[in-house]
C-alpha positions in Angstrom: -24.8 7.2 -29.7 -21.2 6.1 -29.4 -19.9 2.6 -30.3 -18.3 1.4 -27.1 -16.5 -1.7 -26.0 -16.4 -2.5 -22.3 -13.7 -4.9 -21.2 -13.9 -6.2 -17.6 -17.2 -6.9 -15.9 -16.5 -7.2 -12.2 -19.0 -6.0 -9.7 -18.2 -2.3 -10.6 -17.8 -2.9 -14.3 -21.1 -4.7 -14.8 -23.0 -1.8 -13.3 -21.1 0.8 -15.4 -21.7 -1.2 -18.6 -25.4 -1.4 -17.8 -25.6 2.4 -17.5 -23.9 2.8 -20.9 -26.3 0.4 -22.5 -29.3 2.1 -20.9 -28.1 5.4 -22.2 -28.5 4.1 -25.7 -24.9 3.5 -26.7 -24.0 0.6 -29.1 -22.2 -1.6 -26.6 -20.0 -4.7 -27.0 -18.7 -6.4 -23.8 -16.1 -8.9 -22.9 -15.2 -10.6 -19.6 -12.8 -13.4 -18.7 -15.8 -15.3 -17.4 -18.2 -15.4 -20.4 -21.3 -15.8 -18.4 -20.9 -12.4 -16.9 -20.8 -10.9 -20.4 -23.8 -12.9 -21.6 -25.8 -11.6 -18.7 -25.8 -8.1 -20.2 -27.6 -9.3 -23.4 -30.9 -8.3 -21.9 -29.6 -4.8 -21.5 -28.8 -4.6 -25.2 -25.1 -5.4 -25.1 -23.4 -7.8 -27.5 -21.1 -10.3 -25.7 -17.9 -11.1 -27.5 -15.5 -14.0 -27.1 -12.2 -12.1 -27.1 -11.0 -8.5 -26.4 -10.0 -8.3 -30.1 -13.5 -9.2 -31.3 -15.1 -6.7 -28.8 -13.1 -3.7 -30.0 -13.6 -4.0 -33.8 -15.2 -0.8 -35.2 -15.4 0.7 -31.7 -14.9 4.4 -31.1 -14.3 4.1 -27.4 -12.9 1.2 -25.4 -13.4 1.2 -21.6 -11.2 -1.1 -19.5 -12.2 -1.9 -15.9 -9.8 -4.5 -14.7 -8.1 -5.6 -11.5 -4.5 -4.5 -12.0 -1.8 -3.4 -14.4 -1.0 -7.0 -15.4 -4.6 -7.6 -16.3 -4.8 -4.4 -18.4 -1.6 -5.3 -20.3 -2.8 -8.9 -20.9 -6.2 -7.7 -22.2 -4.7 -5.1 -24.5 -1.5 -6.8 -25.7 -1.8 -10.5 -24.9 -3.2 -13.2 -27.1 -6.4 -12.0 -28.9 -5.6 -8.6 -27.2 -7.5 -5.5 -28.0 -4.7 -3.1 -29.1 -3.9 -4.6 -32.5 -7.6 -4.8 -33.4 -8.4 -1.1 -32.6 -9.7 0.9 -35.5 -7.8 4.2 -36.3 -8.8 7.1 -34.1 -10.2 4.9 -31.3 -9.8 6.1 -27.6 -9.1 3.8 -24.7 -10.4 5.0 -21.3 -8.7 2.9 -18.7 -10.8 3.1 -15.5 -8.8 0.5 -13.6 -6.5 1.5 -10.7 -3.0 0.7 -12.0 -0.8 3.6 -11.0 1.0 6.3 -13.1 4.0 4.1 -14.0 1.8 1.5 -15.6 -0.3 4.2 -17.4 2.8 5.5 -19.1 3.9 1.9 -20.0 0.6 1.1 -21.5 0.5 4.4 -23.5 3.9 3.7 -24.9 2.8 0.4 -26.4 -0.4 1.6 -28.1 -0.5 1.9 -31.9 0.0 5.3 -33.5 -3.1 7.4 -33.5 -4.9 5.7 -30.6 -6.0 8.0 -27.9 -5.6 7.1 -24.2 -7.3 8.5 -21.1 -6.4 7.2 -17.6 -9.7 7.6 -15.8 -9.8 5.7 -12.5 -13.0 6.2 -10.5 -13.6 7.2 -6.9 -16.7 5.7 -5.5 -18.2 2.2 -5.0 -21.2 0.1 -6.0 -23.9 2.6 -5.1 -22.2 5.4 -7.0 -21.6 3.1 -10.0 -25.2 2.1 -10.1 -26.5 5.7 -9.8 -24.0 7.1 -12.3 -22.4 9.3 -9.6 -18.8 8.2 -9.7 -16.0 10.7 -9.5 -13.9 10.1 -12.7 -10.4 11.4 -12.3 -9.2 11.8 -15.9 -5.5 12.2 -16.8 -5.3 12.9 -20.5 -4.4 15.2 -23.4 -7.4 17.5 -23.8 -8.2 16.2 -27.4 -8.3 12.6 -26.2 -10.6 13.4 -23.3 -12.9 15.5 -25.5 -13.6 12.5 -27.7 -15.0 10.4 -24.9 -16.1 12.9 -22.2 -19.8 12.8 -23.1 -19.9 9.0 -22.9 -18.1 8.9 -19.6 -20.4 11.5 -18.2 -23.1 8.8 -18.1 -21.0 7.1 -15.4 -20.4 10.2 -13.2 -18.7 13.5 -12.9 -15.7 13.7 -15.3 -12.8 15.9 -13.9 -9.8 16.6 -16.0 -7.0 16.5 -13.4 -4.0 16.9 -15.6 -1.8 15.2 -18.3 -1.6 11.4 -18.8 -0.9 9.6 -15.5 -2.4 12.4 -13.4 -5.6 10.5 -12.8 -3.8 7.4 -11.8 -1.6 9.3 -9.4 -4.6 11.2 -7.8 -6.5 7.9 -7.3 -3.6 6.5 -5.3 -3.6 9.6 -3.1 -7.4 9.3 -2.5 -7.3 5.6 -1.8 -4.3 5.9 0.5 -6.3 8.4 2.6 -9.3 6.1 2.5 -7.4 3.0 3.8 -5.6 5.2 6.4 -8.9 6.5 7.7 -10.3 3.0 8.2 -7.0 2.0 10.0 -7.2 5.1 12.3 -10.8 4.3 13.1 -9.6 0.8 14.3 -7.1 2.4 16.6 -9.6 5.0 17.8 -12.3 2.4 18.6 -9.6 0.3 20.4 -8.9 3.5 22.4 -12.6 3.8 23.2 -12.5 0.2 24.5 -9.6 0.9 26.8 -11.2 4.1 28.1 -14.5 2.4 28.8 -16.4 4.4 26.2 -19.4 2.7 24.7 -18.3 1.7 21.1 -21.7 2.6 19.6 -21.6 6.0 21.3 -18.0 6.5 20.1 -18.9 5.5 16.5 -21.9 7.8 16.5 -19.8 10.7 17.6 -17.2 9.9 15.0 -19.7 10.0 12.2 -19.9 13.8 12.6 -16.4 14.2 11.2 -15.7 10.9 9.3 -17.7 9.5 6.4 -15.8 6.3 7.0 -17.3 6.1 10.4 -20.7 6.4 8.8 -19.8 3.4 6.6 -18.9 1.4 9.6 -22.2 2.3 11.3 -24.2 1.3 8.2 -22.3 -1.9 7.4 -23.7 -5.3 8.4 -22.1 -8.7 8.2 -24.4 -9.8 5.4 -23.5 -6.9 3.1 -21.6 -7.6 -0.1 -18.1 -6.0 -0.2 -18.1 -2.6 -1.8 -14.3 -2.4 -1.9 -12.3 -5.5 -0.9 -9.4 -5.3 1.5 -7.3 -7.1 -1.1 -7.9 -4.3 -3.7 -7.3 -1.7 -1.1 -4.0 -3.3 -0.1 -3.0 -3.4 -3.8 -3.7 0.3 -4.2 -1.7 1.2 -1.1 1.1 -0.9 -2.3 1.2 1.0 -5.6 1.1 4.3 -3.7 4.1 3.3 -1.5 6.1 1.5 -4.1 9.7 2.8 -3.9 8.9 5.1 -0.9 11.1 4.8 2.2 9.6 2.3 4.6 8.7 4.9 7.3 5.8 7.1 8.3 2.1 6.6 9.0 1.1 5.0 5.7 3.9 2.4 6.0 2.4 1.5 9.4 -1.1 1.3 7.8 0.4 -1.0 5.1 1.8 -3.3 7.8 -1.5 -3.5 9.5 -3.2 -4.1 6.2 -0.8 -6.9 5.4 -1.6 -8.4 8.8 -5.3 -8.4 8.0 -4.6 -10.1 4.6 -2.5 -12.7 6.4 -5.6 -13.3 8.7 -7.6 -14.2 5.6 -9.6 -11.0 5.2 -8.7 -10.1 1.6 -12.1 -10.9 0.2 -13.9 -8.9 2.9 -15.0 -5.3 2.7 -12.4 -2.7 3.7 -14.4 -2.1 6.9 -12.9 -5.4 8.1 -9.6 -3.6 8.5 -11.0 -1.4 11.2 -12.4 -4.3 13.2 -9.2 -6.3 12.8 -7.0 -3.4 14.1 -9.4 -2.8 16.9 -9.3 -6.4 18.1 -5.6 -6.9 17.4 -3.4 -4.9 19.7 -0.5 -3.1 18.1 3.0 -4.3 18.9 4.2 -3.0 22.2 7.7 -3.1 23.7 8.3 -2.4 27.3 11.9 -1.8 28.4 12.4 -2.0 32.1 14.1 -3.3 35.3 12.1 -5.6 37.6 12.2 -4.6 41.3 13.1 -8.2 42.2 16.7 -7.8 41.0 19.3 -5.1 41.5 19.2 -2.2 39.0 21.8 -2.2 36.1 25.1 -0.8 37.3 24.9 1.9 34.6 22.0 3.5 32.7 23.3 2.4 29.3 21.0 -0.7 29.3 17.8 -2.3 30.6 17.4 -5.7 32.2 14.4 -6.7 30.2 12.5 -6.0 26.9 9.0 -7.3 26.9 7.4 -7.6 23.4 3.7 -8.4 23.4 3.2 -8.6 19.6 4.8 -7.9 16.3 7.5 -9.2 13.9 11.1 -9.4 15.1 14.1 -8.3 13.1 17.4 -10.0 13.8 20.5 -8.2 12.4 23.8 -9.9 12.0 26.9 -8.5 13.6 28.2 -5.5 11.8 31.8 -4.2 11.6 33.0 -0.9 10.1 33.3 -2.4 6.6 33.0 -0.1 3.6 31.8 -0.9 0.1 35.5 -1.5 -0.9 35.7 -4.3 1.6 38.1 -2.4 3.8 37.6 -1.3 7.4 37.1 2.4 8.1 39.5 3.3 9.9 41.9 0.8 11.4 42.8 1.7 15.0 40.1 4.4 15.3 37.4 3.2 17.8 35.2 6.3 17.5 35.2 6.2 13.7 34.4 2.4 13.6 31.6 2.9 16.1 30.1 5.7 13.9 30.2 3.5 10.8 28.7 0.5 12.5 25.8 2.6 14.1 25.2 4.2 10.7 25.0 0.8 9.0 22.5 -0.4 11.7 20.4 2.8 11.3 20.1 2.1 7.6 19.2 -1.6 8.1 16.5 -0.6 10.6 15.1 2.1 8.3 14.8 -0.5 5.5 12.4 -2.4 7.7 10.4 0.6 8.9 12.1 0.7 12.3 14.5 2.8 14.3 16.8 2.7 17.3 13.8 3.1 19.5 12.6 -0.3 18.4 15.8 -2.1 19.3 15.2 -4.5 22.2 18.7 -6.1 22.4 22.2 -5.0 21.4 25.2 -7.3 21.6 28.7 -5.9 21.3 32.0 -7.8 20.8 35.0 -5.5 21.5 38.7 -6.3 21.3 39.7 -4.0 24.1 37.4 -3.2 27.0 39.6 -0.3 28.0 38.3 1.5 24.9 34.6 0.9 25.8 34.1 4.5 26.7 34.9 5.7 23.1 32.2 3.3 21.7 29.7 4.2 24.5 30.0 7.9 23.6 28.9 7.2 20.0 26.2 4.7 21.0 24.5 7.3 23.2 24.1 9.6 20.3 22.0 7.0 18.5 20.1 5.4 21.5 18.4 8.5 23.0 15.4 6.8 24.5 15.0 4.1 27.1 18.1 1.8 26.6 17.6 -1.7 25.2 18.9 -4.9 26.8 22.6 -5.2 26.2 25.5 -7.6 26.4 29.2 -6.6 25.9 32.0 -9.1 25.6 35.7 -8.7 25.1 37.1 -11.0 22.5 40.7 -11.6 21.4 40.0 -10.9 17.8 37.3 -10.6 15.2 36.9 -12.1 11.7 38.6 -9.0 10.1 42.1 -8.2 11.5 41.4 -4.4 11.4 38.0 -4.6 13.2 38.0 -3.3 16.7 34.3 -4.2 17.5 31.3 -5.9 16.1 27.7 -5.1 17.0 24.5 -7.1 16.4 20.9 -6.1 17.3 17.4 -7.4 17.6 14.5 -5.1 17.0 10.7 -5.3 17.2 9.4 -4.0 13.9 6.5 -1.5 14.3 
């Protein structure tokens, strides 16, 4: 028997705490909503009024909380657990908070307190059955002091030093969210091709466990993993990453589902939302009802069916020192401006292929060919709509041209 405190009794936490009590451990529990803690009295747990009260004389403290802010508040806030921990206690944080937060929490713990970051892979059925995958990042001695107790909750796997469990959990959950997003696109494809959606889903279950979840889910089922929590985990995974790539697109679609009010729904709602919400499309073209453009550098129209728009102010070849690079050199100024625009687009997950309009103000149309040669190096696909105007001067006396764009963000 181990003396355990369990802090955080959400839908997963309450099932995990029940298992520990049923295994015969001496269990104290705390939850921000006291009624949830009191409900475990019948299972043999002792409800406490504060985290500090719950951890007194405990050998192991399990935290199962929403995010890093909640973990730090429960441990280090008013009536927090950390100052009340007995010497030699171990904290097993089973929340999903990311490796950076794990290291921050560890650095604030009192001397001699062990720490295991042990997020779990699995949902309500696995928590109830004691079949969670526990991804433990820890020093071996710390993990050894709590591994037997954690084994009641599932399979404990030591994945590396502190922070490793938190990192691996973000990898796993990113793939999970991405799979549900791809299923939404795939079922939308089935709709467009006239494939029966039930038949498509049945075929997809052969290769995708997420497809099986979709097949089994009914509207009346309680959420196993909410879209809001999934979005939080994906945000942690992509924090600081360049805004490009498949997962960034998944994040944008997840944010759109949150904006549609689906945060409290099960993650399966993401698939349906994507399936029924067409992705943004841009069609560049030239209607047959008007003469074609006199040159292939631009299109007459850009038709955007959906998606956020990015409006970029006019850029000149201005360096960080506030000086134009290089006065009198049209080619160099064109290169600097296009490079600036490229970086601005990338910061929003877009590229030159997403530009729908470009507007150029040039001080000498006789030098347009120099600018056009540079522009063609960046705009390699169908050309966007375009307007070019000769002006007598720009706001900086050394600027030869200024370029602004509008883009449809993927």
